[in-house]
C-alpha positions as semicolon CSV with decimal commas, in nm:
position;residue;x (nm);y (nm);z (nm)
1;M;8,586;-3,547;-9,938
2;R;8,886;-3,341;-9,829
3;I;9,142;-3,583;-9,973
4;A;8,935;-3,639;-10,286
5;L;8,908;-3,265;-10,348
6;M;9,278;-3,207;-10,319
7;A;9,365;-3,511;-10,528
8;L;9,134;-3,403;-10,808
9;A;9,275;-3,053;-10,797
10;L;9,630;-3,181;-10,811
11;L;9,550;-3,415;-11,101
12;A;9,398;-3,133;-11,303
13;S;9,673;-2,887;-11,223
14;T;9,948;-3,118;-11,345
15;N;9,819;-3,067;-11,698
16;A;9,910;-2,700;-11,684
17;A;10,204;-2,561;-11,877
18;A;10,534;-2,671;-11,722
19;Q;10,673;-2,406;-11,490
20;N;10,900;-2,396;-11,190
21;V;10,599;-2,399;-10,959
22;S;10,544;-2,656;-10,684
23;S;10,248;-2,893;-10,694
24;K;10,110;-2,736;-10,374
25;V;10,104;-2,392;-10,535
26;K;9,941;-2,532;-10,850
27;T;9,678;-2,710;-10,644
28;A;9,594;-2,403;-10,434
29;A;9,580;-2,190;-10,750
30;F;9,350;-2,443;-10,914
31;L;9,106;-2,431;-10,621
32;E;9,108;-2,051;-10,624
33;T;9,048;-2,059;-10,999
34;I;8,752;-2,292;-10,953
35;A;8,607;-2,067;-10,681
36;T;8,639;-1,760;-10,902
37;R;8,534;-1,897;-11,240
38;G;8,281;-2,138;-11,088
39;A;8,092;-1,849;-10,928
40;E;8,125;-1,628;-11,236
41;C;7,993;-1,904;-11,462
42;G;7,701;-1,993;-11,236
43;L;7,844;-2,338;-11,163
44;L;7,893;-2,264;-10,792
45;R;7,669;-2,075;-10,554
46;P;7,843;-1,783;-10,378
47;W;7,848;-1,975;-10,048
48;Q;8,006;-2,275;-10,222
49;A;8,282;-2,059;-10,368
50;A;8,339;-1,901;-10,026
51;S;8,358;-2,239;-9,851
52;L;8,606;-2,363;-10,109
53;R;8,823;-2,057;-10,050
54;A;8,803;-2,114;-9,674
55;L;8,920;-2,475;-9,718
56;N;9,202;-2,359;-9,942
57;L;9,313;-2,087;-9,698
58;H;9,312;-2,335;-9,411
59;D;9,541;-2,569;-9,604
60;M;9,772;-2,277;-9,682
61;K;9,798;-2,142;-9,326
62;D;10,142;-2,289;-9,258
63;W;10,291;-2,210;-9,596
64;P;10,638;-2,051;-9,601
65;V;10,663;-1,698;-9,738
66;E;10,837;-1,805;-10,059
67;R;10,548;-2,033;-10,151
68;R;10,289;-1,765;-10,082
69;I;10,476;-1,522;-10,306
70;M;10,441;-1,762;-10,600
71;L;10,064;-1,807;-10,566
72;P;9,920;-1,484;-10,718
73;A;10,104;-1,527;-11,048
74;E;9,998;-1,891;-11,075
75;V;9,634;-1,799;-11,003
76;A;9,648;-1,529;-11,270
77;R;9,795;-1,775;-11,521
78;Q;9,531;-2,039;-11,455
79;L;9,248;-1,784;-11,470
80;V;9,360;-1,685;-11,819
81;E;9,347;-2,050;-11,927
82;T;9,009;-2,125;-11,767
83;D;8,666;-2,037;-11,903
84;C;8,315;-2,167;-11,836
85;E;8,371;-2,469;-12,061
86;T;8,708;-2,578;-11,927
87;Q;8,670;-2,950;-11,862
88;A;8,905;-2,970;-11,564
89;M;8,685;-2,722;-11,377
90;T;8,345;-2,856;-11,481
91;L;8,440;-3,217;-11,402
92;W;8,581;-3,116;-11,064
93;I;8,265;-2,928;-10,969
94;E;8,044;-3,215;-11,085
95;A;8,244;-3,469;-10,884
96;S;8,245;-3,251;-10,573
97;S;7,888;-3,119;-10,583
98;K;7,735;-3,350;-10,320
99;G;8,015;-3,291;-10,074
100;F;7,946;-2,919;-10,050
101;D;7,616;-2,979;-9,869
102;S;7,715;-3,277;-9,654
103;E;8,075;-3,196;-9,561
104;M;8,177;-2,839;-9,637
105;L;7,869;-2,651;-9,517
106;P;7,776;-2,826;-9,186
107;P;8,072;-2,711;-8,971
108;Y;7,994;-2,349;-9,052
109;L;7,624;-2,402;-8,985
110;V;7,697;-2,554;-8,643
111;V;7,948;-2,285;-8,544
112;Y;7,708;-2,010;-8,654
113;R;7,414;-2,161;-8,466
114;R;7,614;-2,223;-8,149
115;L;7,737;-1,864;-8,134
116;A;7,404;-1,711;-8,239
117;Q;7,236;-1,894;-7,950
118;S;7,493;-1,793;-7,689
119;A;7,406;-1,524;-7,434
120;A;7,698;-1,306;-7,539
121;P;7,835;-1,392;-7,885
122;P;8,193;-1,274;-7,942
123;P;8,219;-0,928;-8,104
124;I;8,373;-1,071;-8,421
125;F;8,049;-1,268;-8,469
126;T;7,805;-0,985;-8,408
127;Q;8,014;-0,732;-8,601
128;T;8,045;-0,963;-8,904
129;A;7,683;-1,076;-8,909
130;A;7,451;-0,881;-9,138
131;R;7,141;-0,929;-8,924
132;V;7,008;-0,850;-8,578
133;R;6,743;-1,126;-8,565
134;F;6,896;-1,471;-8,550
135;A;6,583;-1,680;-8,491
136;P;6,502;-1,724;-8,865
137;A;6,866;-1,819;-8,933
138;I;6,869;-2,073;-8,651
139;D;6,544;-2,223;-8,777
140;A;6,687;-2,259;-9,129
141;I;7,002;-2,422;-8,991
142;N;6,800;-2,666;-8,780
143;K;6,599;-2,770;-9,084
144;K;6,912;-2,815;-9,297
145;L;7,090;-3,030;-9,040
146;A;6,778;-3,240;-8,987
147;Y;6,743;-3,284;-9,363
148;L;7,105;-3,396;-9,400
149;E;7,067;-3,656;-9,126
150;A;6,736;-3,785;-9,267
151;S;6,877;-3,802;-9,618
152;G;7,143;-4,053;-9,518
153;A;7,428;-3,812;-9,593
154;V;7,744;-3,897;-9,402
155;A;7,893;-3,632;-9,177
156;E;8,260;-3,546;-9,220
157;G;8,470;-3,814;-9,053
158;G;8,191;-4,070;-9,082
159;K;8,051;-3,997;-8,735
160;P;7,678;-4,002;-8,653
161;W;7,527;-3,657;-8,695
162;P;7,447;-3,598;-8,324
163;E;7,808;-3,679;-8,229
164;Y;7,947;-3,469;-8,512
165;I;7,729;-3,172;-8,414
166;T;7,821;-3,200;-8,045
167;N;8,193;-3,213;-8,125
168;T;8,166;-2,912;-8,356
169;E;7,968;-2,714;-8,098
170;E;8,241;-2,782;-7,844
171;A;8,499;-2,655;-8,091
172;A;8,291;-2,341;-8,149
173;A;8,276;-2,276;-7,774
174;E;8,653;-2,321;-7,759
175;F;8,699;-2,071;-8,043
176;A;8,495;-1,813;-7,854
177;T;8,690;-1,871;-7,533
178;L;9,026;-1,843;-7,710
179;L;8,945;-1,493;-7,837
180;D;8,957;-1,353;-7,484
181;D;9,244;-1,569;-7,357
182;E;9,550;-1,345;-7,361
183;T;9,765;-1,638;-7,252
184;A;9,676;-1,842;-7,563
185;P;9,921;-1,843;-7,855
186;L;9,846;-1,568;-8,105
187;D;9,821;-1,811;-8,396
188;R;9,550;-2,009;-8,212
189;R;9,356;-1,691;-8,138
190;N;9,386;-1,582;-8,500
191;E;9,270;-1,924;-8,618
192;A;8,965;-1,903;-8,391
193;A;8,879;-1,555;-8,516
194;G;8,916;-1,672;-8,875
195;W;8,685;-1,970;-8,824
196;I;8,416;-1,753;-8,669
197;A;8,436;-1,484;-8,936
198;Q;8,434;-1,742;-9,216
199;S;8,136;-1,917;-9,059
200;V;7,936;-1,595;-9,053
201;H;8,029;-1,506;-9,410
202;I;7,955;-1,850;-9,556
203;V;7,635;-1,913;-9,363
204;E;7,489;-1,574;-9,445
205;L;7,560;-1,630;-9,814
206;W;7,385;-1,966;-9,779
207;L;7,090;-1,804;-9,602
208;L;7,044;-1,568;-9,897
209;D;6,981;-1,877;-10,110
210;E;6,734;-2,011;-9,854
211;E;6,531;-1,696;-9,794
């Protein structure tokens, strides 16, 4: 889904008015526009918009400063040109709708569950979470993951669900360990903190839909 999402975004953004803006900036602006207008128009759930922003931010993490500087103006321009009926947005959301549940949501669910079940979750998890009882959240996550596997949905990367979940849990444990490792590169520690905070934010928005 990742490649398909970016390709669709790039295709749509090339129809924008010609400017001296790189295709990467146009694509990132298009995804931010979809997240904003999609949520405002009721075409995306809040957790879907948040997960799309998280994907976009991850792809932008190594951008040079000059490219980042160009992004806000391009987002503003595309927002002006986009309303609830804009075909580029509605077609993109329609084409991507199934992937939100099967590919974009699961990594956050697994990270959240793994940390919620740990004896001492990292402070960034407990301080970001908006709840003190995690059992209902864990139960909802278990049911969702079981449903996805039973439905025949394919996990990201095409791996069997048990293998995918195990690999993601191992990554979550590594994130938590990195936070306290003062010898680890700062960018790796920041990436780990970002993943954990995004997981909490996205999953708790999703839980609001489930409760």
